[in-house]
N, CA, C and O atoms as a Maestro MAE file, in Angstrom:
{
 s_m_m2io_version
 :::
 2.0.0
}

f_m_ct {
 s_m_title
 :::
 protein
 m_atom[232] {
  # First column is atom index #
  i_m_mmod_type
  r_m_x_coord
  r_m_y_coord
  r_m_z_coord
  i_m_residue_number
  s_m_chain_name
  s_m_pdb_residue_name
  s_m_pdb_atom_name
  i_m_atomic_number
  :::
  1 25 103.366 120.909 78.611 1 A "UNK " " N  " 7
  2 3 104.686 120.371 78.304 1 A "UNK " " CA " 6
  3 2 105.029 120.758 76.874 1 A "UNK " " C  " 6
  4 15 104.203 120.600 75.975 1 A "UNK " " O  " 8
  5 25 106.236 121.264 76.654 2 A "UNK " " N  " 7
  6 3 106.646 121.630 75.296 2 A "UNK " " CA " 6
  7 2 106.619 120.413 74.370 2 A "UNK " " C  " 6
  8 15 106.995 119.309 74.764 2 A "UNK " " O  " 8
  9 25 106.179 120.631 73.162 3 A "UNK " " N  " 7
  10 3 106.037 119.536 72.200 3 A "UNK " " CA " 6
  11 2 107.360 118.842 71.919 3 A "UNK " " C  " 6
  12 15 107.383 117.626 71.727 3 A "UNK " " O  " 8
  13 25 108.460 119.583 71.891 4 A "UNK " " N  " 7
  14 3 109.738 118.950 71.551 4 A "UNK " " CA " 6
  15 2 110.178 117.931 72.606 4 A "UNK " " C  " 6
  16 15 110.993 117.055 72.315 4 A "UNK " " O  " 8
  17 25 109.652 118.038 73.818 5 A "UNK " " N  " 7
  18 3 109.989 117.065 74.852 5 A "UNK " " CA " 6
  19 2 109.156 115.790 74.727 5 A "UNK " " C  " 6
  20 15 109.551 114.737 75.228 5 A "UNK " " O  " 8
  21 25 108.028 115.882 74.074 6 A "UNK " " N  " 7
  22 3 107.158 114.720 73.899 6 A "UNK " " CA " 6
  23 2 107.330 114.092 72.527 6 A "UNK " " C  " 6
  24 15 106.830 112.992 72.294 6 A "UNK " " O  " 8
  25 25 108.012 114.749 71.628 7 A "UNK " " N  " 7
  26 3 108.104 114.299 70.244 7 A "UNK " " CA " 6
  27 2 108.876 112.996 70.085 7 A "UNK " " C  " 6
  28 15 108.719 112.315 69.071 7 A "UNK " " O  " 8
  29 25 109.694 112.634 71.050 8 A "UNK " " N  " 7
  30 3 110.527 111.441 70.923 8 A "UNK " " CA " 6
  31 2 109.777 110.154 71.252 8 A "UNK " " C  " 6
  32 15 110.340 109.068 71.113 8 A "UNK " " O  " 8
  33 25 108.545 110.247 71.677 9 A "UNK " " N  " 7
  34 3 107.793 109.036 72.007 9 A "UNK " " CA " 6
  35 2 106.693 108.818 70.976 9 A "UNK " " C  " 6
  36 15 106.249 109.767 70.330 9 A "UNK " " O  " 8
  37 25 106.256 107.578 70.820 10 A "UNK " " N  " 7
  38 3 105.167 107.303 69.879 10 A "UNK " " CA " 6
  39 2 103.923 108.111 70.244 10 A "UNK " " C  " 6
  40 15 103.661 108.368 71.419 10 A "UNK " " O  " 8
  41 25 103.172 108.501 69.243 11 A "UNK " " N  " 7
  42 3 102.008 109.359 69.446 11 A "UNK " " CA " 6
  43 2 101.006 108.753 70.416 11 A "UNK " " C  " 6
  44 15 100.499 109.451 71.294 11 A "UNK " " O  " 8
  45 25 100.711 107.463 70.271 12 A "UNK " " N  " 7
  46 3 99.718 106.851 71.156 12 A "UNK " " CA " 6
  47 2 100.169 106.875 72.614 12 A "UNK " " C  " 6
  48 15 99.348 107.037 73.517 12 A "UNK " " O  " 8
  49 25 101.465 106.715 72.842 13 A "UNK " " N  " 7
  50 3 101.996 106.776 74.206 13 A "UNK " " CA " 6
  51 2 101.913 108.210 74.725 13 A "UNK " " C  " 6
  52 15 101.543 108.433 75.878 13 A "UNK " " O  " 8
  53 25 102.250 109.168 73.892 14 A "UNK " " N  " 7
  54 3 102.204 110.576 74.301 14 A "UNK " " CA " 6
  55 2 100.793 110.994 74.680 14 A "UNK " " C  " 6
  56 15 100.592 111.720 75.654 14 A "UNK " " O  " 8
  57 25 99.826 110.536 73.913 15 A "UNK " " N  " 7
  58 3 98.436 110.904 74.187 15 A "UNK " " CA " 6
  59 2 97.960 110.313 75.512 15 A "UNK " " C  " 6
  60 15 97.207 110.960 76.239 15 A "UNK " " O  " 8
  61 25 98.385 109.101 75.831 16 A "UNK " " N  " 7
  62 3 97.941 108.428 77.062 16 A "UNK " " CA " 6
  63 2 98.739 108.839 78.296 16 A "UNK " " C  " 6
  64 15 98.310 108.571 79.418 16 A "UNK " " O  " 8
  65 25 99.877 109.476 78.116 17 A "UNK " " N  " 7
  66 3 100.748 109.807 79.241 17 A "UNK " " CA " 6
  67 2 100.288 111.095 79.919 17 A "UNK " " C  " 6
  68 15 100.205 112.140 79.274 17 A "UNK " " O  " 8
  69 25 99.991 111.023 81.215 18 A "UNK " " N  " 7
  70 3 99.633 112.252 81.926 18 A "UNK " " CA " 6
  71 2 100.795 113.253 81.880 18 A "UNK " " C  " 6
  72 15 101.964 112.869 81.917 18 A "UNK " " O  " 8
  73 25 100.458 114.508 81.800 19 A "UNK " " N  " 7
  74 3 101.466 115.562 81.693 19 A "UNK " " CA " 6
  75 2 102.479 115.472 82.832 19 A "UNK " " C  " 6
  76 15 103.665 115.731 82.624 19 A "UNK " " O  " 8
  77 25 102.029 115.110 84.024 20 A "UNK " " N  " 7
  78 3 102.919 115.048 85.182 20 A "UNK " " CA " 6
  79 2 103.985 113.967 85.022 20 A "UNK " " C  " 6
  80 15 105.076 114.098 85.577 20 A "UNK " " O  " 8
  81 25 103.694 112.908 84.280 21 A "UNK " " N  " 7
  82 3 104.637 111.803 84.133 21 A "UNK " " CA " 6
  83 2 105.669 112.041 83.040 21 A "UNK " " C  " 6
  84 15 106.753 111.458 83.080 21 A "UNK " " O  " 8
  85 25 105.358 112.874 82.079 22 A "UNK " " N  " 7
  86 3 106.267 113.076 80.950 22 A "UNK " " CA " 6
  87 2 107.656 113.541 81.372 22 A "UNK " " C  " 6
  88 15 108.642 112.965 80.912 22 A "UNK " " O  " 8
  89 25 107.783 114.563 82.232 23 A "UNK " " N  " 7
  90 3 109.130 114.978 82.640 23 A "UNK " " CA " 6
  91 2 109.875 113.871 83.380 23 A "UNK " " C  " 6
  92 15 111.092 113.743 83.244 23 A "UNK " " O  " 8
  93 25 109.157 113.076 84.157 24 A "UNK " " N  " 7
  94 3 109.800 111.974 84.883 24 A "UNK " " CA " 6
  95 2 110.341 110.941 83.903 24 A "UNK " " C  " 6
  96 15 111.460 110.455 84.068 24 A "UNK " " O  " 8
  97 25 109.559 110.604 82.888 25 A "UNK " " N  " 7
  98 3 109.996 109.623 81.897 25 A "UNK " " CA " 6
  99 2 111.168 110.167 81.096 25 A "UNK " " C  " 6
  100 15 112.102 109.433 80.772 25 A "UNK " " O  " 8
  101 25 111.118 111.450 80.779 26 A "UNK " " N  " 7
  102 3 112.210 112.073 80.039 26 A "UNK " " CA " 6
  103 2 113.493 112.033 80.864 26 A "UNK " " C  " 6
  104 15 114.562 111.727 80.338 26 A "UNK " " O  " 8
  105 25 113.388 112.338 82.140 27 A "UNK " " N  " 7
  106 3 114.552 112.310 83.026 27 A "UNK " " CA " 6
  107 2 115.099 110.891 83.149 27 A "UNK " " C  " 6
  108 15 116.313 110.686 83.112 27 A "UNK " " O  " 8
  109 25 114.213 109.918 83.295 28 A "UNK " " N  " 7
  110 3 114.644 108.521 83.394 28 A "UNK " " CA " 6
  111 2 115.382 108.099 82.130 28 A "UNK " " C  " 6
  112 15 116.441 107.476 82.208 28 A "UNK " " O  " 8
  113 25 114.837 108.429 80.982 29 A "UNK " " N  " 7
  114 3 115.484 108.077 79.714 29 A "UNK " " CA " 6
  115 2 116.830 108.773 79.588 29 A "UNK " " C  " 6
  116 15 117.799 108.181 79.113 29 A "UNK " " O  " 8
  117 25 116.889 110.022 80.012 30 A "UNK " " N  " 7
  118 3 118.139 110.773 79.942 30 A "UNK " " CA " 6
  119 2 119.205 110.149 80.836 30 A "UNK " " C  " 6
  120 15 120.362 110.021 80.434 30 A "UNK " " O  " 8
  121 25 118.817 109.765 82.035 31 A "UNK " " N  " 7
  122 3 119.757 109.133 82.971 31 A "UNK " " CA " 6
  123 2 120.243 107.803 82.404 31 A "UNK " " C  " 6
  124 15 121.429 107.486 82.495 31 A "UNK " " O  " 8
  125 25 119.334 107.026 81.823 32 A "UNK " " N  " 7
  126 3 119.717 105.728 81.249 32 A "UNK " " CA " 6
  127 2 120.682 105.910 80.080 32 A "UNK " " C  " 6
  128 15 121.656 105.169 79.953 32 A "UNK " " O  " 8
  129 25 120.409 106.898 79.226 33 A "UNK " " N  " 7
  130 3 121.317 107.173 78.097 33 A "UNK " " CA " 6
  131 2 122.683 107.602 78.601 33 A "UNK " " C  " 6
  132 15 123.706 107.166 78.072 33 A "UNK " " O  " 8
  133 25 122.707 108.453 79.620 34 A "UNK " " N  " 7
  134 3 123.982 108.918 80.173 34 A "UNK " " CA " 6
  135 2 124.760 107.766 80.788 34 A "UNK " " C  " 6
  136 15 125.977 107.676 80.628 34 A "UNK " " O  " 8
  137 25 124.060 106.889 81.487 35 A "UNK " " N  " 7
  138 3 124.705 105.720 82.093 35 A "UNK " " CA " 6
  139 2 125.310 104.821 81.008 35 A "UNK " " C  " 6
  140 15 126.437 104.347 81.150 35 A "UNK " " O  " 8
  141 25 124.564 104.591 79.935 36 A "UNK " " N  " 7
  142 3 125.065 103.755 78.839 36 A "UNK " " CA " 6
  143 2 126.269 104.408 78.169 36 A "UNK " " C  " 6
  144 15 127.233 103.723 77.827 36 A "UNK " " O  " 8
  145 25 126.222 105.714 77.979 37 A "UNK " " N  " 7
  146 3 127.341 106.427 77.367 37 A "UNK " " CA " 6
  147 2 128.579 106.348 78.257 37 A "UNK " " C  " 6
  148 15 129.683 106.110 77.769 37 A "UNK " " O  " 8
  149 25 128.397 106.545 79.543 38 A "UNK " " N  " 7
  150 3 129.514 106.456 80.485 38 A "UNK " " CA " 6
  151 2 130.116 105.059 80.474 38 A "UNK " " C  " 6
  152 15 131.338 104.905 80.477 38 A "UNK " " O  " 8
  153 25 129.266 104.048 80.462 39 A "UNK " " N  " 7
  154 3 129.749 102.664 80.436 39 A "UNK " " CA " 6
  155 2 130.520 102.393 79.145 39 A "UNK " " C  " 6
  156 15 131.570 101.751 79.172 39 A "UNK " " O  " 8
  157 25 130.010 102.871 78.034 40 A "UNK " " N  " 7
  158 3 130.683 102.672 76.748 40 A "UNK " " CA " 6
  159 2 132.046 103.356 76.734 40 A "UNK " " C  " 6
  160 15 133.030 102.790 76.257 40 A "UNK " " O  " 8
  161 25 132.094 104.564 77.257 41 A "UNK " " N  " 7
  162 3 133.374 105.285 77.311 41 A "UNK " " CA " 6
  163 2 134.372 104.566 78.214 41 A "UNK " " C  " 6
  164 15 135.562 104.495 77.909 41 A "UNK " " O  " 8
  165 25 133.874 104.035 79.327 42 A "UNK " " N  " 7
  166 3 134.754 103.306 80.241 42 A "UNK " " CA " 6
  167 2 135.297 102.048 79.575 42 A "UNK " " C  " 6
  168 15 136.470 101.711 79.736 42 A "UNK " " O  " 8
  169 25 134.447 101.357 78.829 43 A "UNK " " N  " 7
  170 3 134.899 100.159 78.119 43 A "UNK " " CA " 6
  171 2 135.955 100.519 77.077 43 A "UNK " " C  " 6
  172 15 136.945 99.806 76.917 43 A "UNK " " O  " 8
  173 25 135.741 101.629 76.370 44 A "UNK " " N  " 7
  174 3 136.736 102.084 75.389 44 A "UNK " " CA " 6
  175 2 138.070 102.376 76.069 44 A "UNK " " C  " 6
  176 15 139.128 101.985 75.574 44 A "UNK " " O  " 8
  177 25 138.011 103.064 77.202 45 A "UNK " " N  " 7
  178 3 139.230 103.382 77.949 45 A "UNK " " CA " 6
  179 2 139.917 102.108 78.416 45 A "UNK " " C  " 6
  180 15 141.133 101.971 78.283 45 A "UNK " " O  " 8
  181 25 139.150 101.183 78.958 46 A "UNK " " N  " 7
  182 3 139.716 99.909 79.416 46 A "UNK " " CA " 6
  183 2 140.387 99.165 78.262 46 A "UNK " " C  " 6
  184 15 141.476 98.614 78.424 46 A "UNK " " O  " 8
  185 25 139.738 99.150 77.106 47 A "UNK " " N  " 7
  186 3 140.308 98.464 75.945 47 A "UNK " " CA " 6
  187 2 141.619 99.108 75.504 47 A "UNK " " C  " 6
  188 15 142.576 98.410 75.170 47 A "UNK " " O  " 8
  189 25 141.661 100.438 75.503 48 A "UNK " " N  " 7
  190 3 142.900 101.129 75.113 48 A "UNK " " CA " 6
  191 2 144.026 100.820 76.094 48 A "UNK " " C  " 6
  192 15 145.168 100.611 75.686 48 A "UNK " " O  " 8
  193 25 143.708 100.791 77.381 49 A "UNK " " N  " 7
  194 3 144.721 100.477 78.397 49 A "UNK " " CA " 6
  195 2 145.244 99.060 78.182 49 A "UNK " " C  " 6
  196 15 146.453 98.828 78.217 49 A "UNK " " O  " 8
  197 25 144.330 98.111 77.959 50 A "UNK " " N  " 7
  198 3 144.755 96.723 77.720 50 A "UNK " " CA " 6
  199 2 145.637 96.622 76.476 50 A "UNK " " C  " 6
  200 15 146.650 95.922 76.488 50 A "UNK " " O  " 8
  201 25 145.255 97.320 75.404 51 A "UNK " " N  " 7
  202 3 146.054 97.292 74.175 51 A "UNK " " CA " 6
  203 2 147.445 97.873 74.418 51 A "UNK " " C  " 6
  204 15 148.443 97.323 73.954 51 A "UNK " " O  " 8
  205 25 147.503 98.976 75.141 52 A "UNK " " N  " 7
  206 3 148.787 99.611 75.436 52 A "UNK " " CA " 6
  207 2 149.665 98.677 76.262 52 A "UNK " " C  " 6
  208 15 150.855 98.530 75.986 52 A "UNK " " O  " 8
  209 25 149.082 98.054 77.263 53 A "UNK " " N  " 7
  210 3 149.849 97.133 78.103 53 A "UNK " " CA " 6
  211 2 150.335 95.924 77.308 53 A "UNK " " C  " 6
  212 15 151.467 95.477 77.493 53 A "UNK " " O  " 8
  213 25 149.494 95.396 76.430 54 A "UNK " " N  " 7
  214 3 149.916 94.221 75.664 54 A "UNK " " CA " 6
  215 2 151.008 94.590 74.666 54 A "UNK " " C  " 6
  216 15 151.876 93.765 74.381 54 A "UNK " " O  " 8
  217 25 150.986 95.806 74.129 55 A "UNK " " N  " 7
  218 3 152.049 96.242 73.215 55 A "UNK " " CA " 6
  219 2 153.371 96.391 73.960 55 A "UNK " " C  " 6
  220 15 154.431 96.058 73.431 55 A "UNK " " O  " 8
  221 25 153.302 96.889 75.180 56 A "UNK " " N  " 7
  222 3 154.522 97.066 75.973 56 A "UNK " " CA " 6
  223 2 155.124 95.730 76.383 56 A "UNK " " C  " 6
  224 15 156.342 95.607 76.512 56 A "UNK " " O  " 8
  225 25 154.275 94.733 76.588 57 A "UNK " " N  " 7
  226 3 154.756 93.428 77.029 57 A "UNK " " CA " 6
  227 2 155.279 92.588 75.861 57 A "UNK " " C  " 6
  228 15 156.023 91.631 76.072 57 A "UNK " " O  " 8
  229 25 154.897 92.938 74.645 58 A "UNK " " N  " 7
  230 3 155.298 92.141 73.472 58 A "UNK " " CA " 6
  231 2 156.723 92.419 73.048 58 A "UNK " " C  " 6
  232 15 157.205 91.829 72.081 58 A "UNK " " O  " 8
  :::
 }
 m_bond[231] {
  # First column is bond index #
  i_m_from
  i_m_to
  i_m_order
  :::
  1 1 2 1
  2 2 3 1
  3 3 4 2
  4 3 5 1
  5 5 6 1
  6 6 7 1
  7 7 8 2
  8 7 9 1
  9 9 10 1
  10 10 11 1
  11 11 12 2
  12 11 13 1
  13 13 14 1
  14 14 15 1
  15 15 16 2
  16 15 17 1
  17 17 18 1
  18 18 19 1
  19 19 20 2
  20 19 21 1
  21 21 22 1
  22 22 23 1
  23 23 24 2
  24 23 25 1
  25 25 26 1
  26 26 27 1
  27 27 28 2
  28 27 29 1
  29 29 30 1
  30 30 31 1
  31 31 32 2
  32 31 33 1
  33 33 34 1
  34 34 35 1
  35 35 36 2
  36 35 37 1
  37 37 38 1
  38 38 39 1
  39 39 40 2
  40 39 41 1
  41 41 42 1
  42 42 43 1
  43 43 44 2
  44 43 45 1
  45 45 46 1
  46 46 47 1
  47 47 48 2
  48 47 49 1
  49 49 50 1
  50 50 51 1
  51 51 52 2
  52 51 53 1
  53 53 54 1
  54 54 55 1
  55 55 56 2
  56 55 57 1
  57 57 58 1
  58 58 59 1
  59 59 60 2
  60 59 61 1
  61 61 62 1
  62 62 63 1
  63 63 64 2
  64 63 65 1
  65 65 66 1
  66 66 67 1
  67 67 68 2
  68 67 69 1
  69 69 70 1
  70 70 71 1
  71 71 72 2
  72 71 73 1
  73 73 74 1
  74 74 75 1
  75 75 76 2
  76 75 77 1
  77 77 78 1
  78 78 79 1
  79 79 80 2
  80 79 81 1
  81 81 82 1
  82 82 83 1
  83 83 84 2
  84 83 85 1
  85 85 86 1
  86 86 87 1
  87 87 88 2
  88 87 89 1
  89 89 90 1
  90 90 91 1
  91 91 92 2
  92 91 93 1
  93 93 94 1
  94 94 95 1
  95 95 96 2
  96 95 97 1
  97 97 98 1
  98 98 99 1
  99 99 100 2
  100 99 101 1
  101 101 102 1
  102 102 103 1
  103 103 104 2
  104 103 105 1
  105 105 106 1
  106 106 107 1
  107 107 108 2
  108 107 109 1
  109 109 110 1
  110 110 111 1
  111 111 112 2
  112 111 113 1
  113 113 114 1
  114 114 115 1
  115 115 116 2
  116 115 117 1
  117 117 118 1
  118 118 119 1
  119 119 120 2
  120 119 121 1
  121 121 122 1
  122 122 123 1
  123 123 124 2
  124 123 125 1
  125 125 126 1
  126 126 127 1
  127 127 128 2
  128 127 129 1
  129 129 130 1
  130 130 131 1
  131 131 132 2
  132 131 133 1
  133 133 134 1
  134 134 135 1
  135 135 136 2
  136 135 137 1
  137 137 138 1
  138 138 139 1
  139 139 140 2
  140 139 141 1
  141 141 142 1
  142 142 143 1
  143 143 144 2
  144 143 145 1
  145 145 146 1
  146 146 147 1
  147 147 148 2
  148 147 149 1
  149 149 150 1
  150 150 151 1
  151 151 152 2
  152 151 153 1
  153 153 154 1
  154 154 155 1
  155 155 156 2
  156 155 157 1
  157 157 158 1
  158 158 159 1
  159 159 160 2
  160 159 161 1
  161 161 162 1
  162 162 163 1
  163 163 164 2
  164 163 165 1
  165 165 166 1
  166 166 167 1
  167 167 168 2
  168 167 169 1
  169 169 170 1
  170 170 171 1
  171 171 172 2
  172 171 173 1
  173 173 174 1
  174 174 175 1
  175 175 176 2
  176 175 177 1
  177 177 178 1
  178 178 179 1
  179 179 180 2
  180 179 181 1
  181 181 182 1
  182 182 183 1
  183 183 184 2
  184 183 185 1
  185 185 186 1
  186 186 187 1
  187 187 188 2
  188 187 189 1
  189 189 190 1
  190 190 191 1
  191 191 192 2
  192 191 193 1
  193 193 194 1
  194 194 195 1
  195 195 196 2
  196 195 197 1
  197 197 198 1
  198 198 199 1
  199 199 200 2
  200 199 201 1
  201 201 202 1
  202 202 203 1
  203 203 204 2
  204 203 205 1
  205 205 206 1
  206 206 207 1
  207 207 208 2
  208 207 209 1
  209 209 210 1
  210 210 211 1
  211 211 212 2
  212 211 213 1
  213 213 214 1
  214 214 215 1
  215 215 216 2
  216 215 217 1
  217 217 218 1
  218 218 219 1
  219 219 220 2
  220 219 221 1
  221 221 222 1
  222 222 223 1
  223 223 224 2
  224 223 225 1
  225 225 226 1
  226 226 227 1
  227 227 228 2
  228 227 229 1
  229 229 230 1
  230 230 231 1
  231 231 232 2
  :::
 }
}
């Protein structure tokens, strides 16, 4: 496994993690980050829509 893919985890965890599991953990973390980013963007969009609607109603 390339070192740059393992560098984001603590050394003790990297040493104990079997090589086969590292890509799975990386993929899981990537999916979780993407999900959080998507949720954050959706919340931003929702907030802008609410602000626009409240300005139009005022």
